Steps between C-alpha positions, in 0.01 A plus 500: 500500500718798571212742542330347812850425637632860477159669576460263801840578635457872474161484663620286796796725573297823481237362737722361770741789491212746550299315772745298713431682830135383479612143437732523805205625709275215394771241581548645850131499567474134401798388707353660809367215718226628740677814617205761532747789562702443184498790254643494161548878494688496831708198381583676171625810686720282719634302209569810277671437166576148607151409384654490149711207589230260366489687159803352309361156446184642369687746263651179348199268528198731424616587144560117436164421658308737270703374207397134570138609579427687177699257271284223644188715446587575141602144435166371624300746301698428180433128513140508639207411286376861527819646350345526155210714637727788587404513861588226761207332675446501872603147536833583319560783742424276798726223381778734403485655846524173680783385277696830526455514869617144553806537277610834640461365857714190431774680299517850661255593771565241774872560558452873438214522752682284754811715486294827506290378805812387695668835430199698625449279802871500602593860371798339345692589179470293195831308512463419878139414466542252215814350683289451814225318306760270332680441831179417691282325242727430208392559133152349564451792750460730207196309397326496834132566454495391129160356502352808665684726250384296201137517635544875553650581164269266300177637661640853484583499129176314410289764669708791359501361139131412514397842637732694269408296196128563572568864554692520174218330305248744637703823458704452191332501151552176305818405684675829451787584742395685806619857575748553792212633717269203412772249574579667827135482610465128387828413683380664821169328485667157437747574789233577744281209426797268504618629831164459671464148348822347613654695790451198733725288275757793496487523877576130547781520245658787702485306819649187327798710390580710809751435774244299694415273213652191676196493738277394201539154362293569191279757330194345644649491842585869467149581397340305788750644749426867400125449516513316832738751670406824341148450346366480156537875438883467539496350154435857375794665682662752276198524269484883516883532432482243225227678325691829544789345314327258266229723361731775368767232436290299269387828331871572432574151380204473252531858385883469440456162332225620265679814406852343457380195311294720253811725444733196459268328250473822295882531494545133396243536224669812380838315484329207301 
């Protein structure tokens, strides 16, 4: 149980610490409501180093998120009917992804993403931002957009684990561990397909957690409002910047997880 926990935390911390500016840019693009003159680059220049104000909650939450994600993955694989075969089945990867995404969304991701989005939207610091959320919406305010976040995380991890699992079955010999380069490539592929597949859910989640979230009565109302006011393509706002962050980010996560978990298991076996 310690291996996925430790390897997951290290991979999550490394990924968000490296690629935060791209996450900030994606959130800004998704929060922009119909302003054709809006430029992420110009806004970044104006904001300066203050763009890192949304990073602290993710430095705490991202490692926990990945720890929960990979612990759920390994747990599902260990108790799946295909565990005795040495290589998990596609259905196991799919179920593990849905379960991991739903659990991480409920325990970690929703409050973390709500705080992050509010800090980016208001350009406020962590303490002030959290205080404003609690003063305005109370503790339930941290869980605004829960259903959209669960849908995003569950679909995200299902796609990623399914793609990465299939990639690993085709690339590795008899279930052998992937090299760092192979894991990097598989993670990037899983990240790209996952981003293309569920960006509309991610965009709705961002709107449900921004400063203007009160204008939406539900996730469905938010979806219908965005499509009616901004068009269907508005659901893909931030896709380019999301891919710019998620593709290398998932490469970093899966690569770090594979390498660290192999090394940890070798050390544990040596101790035994």
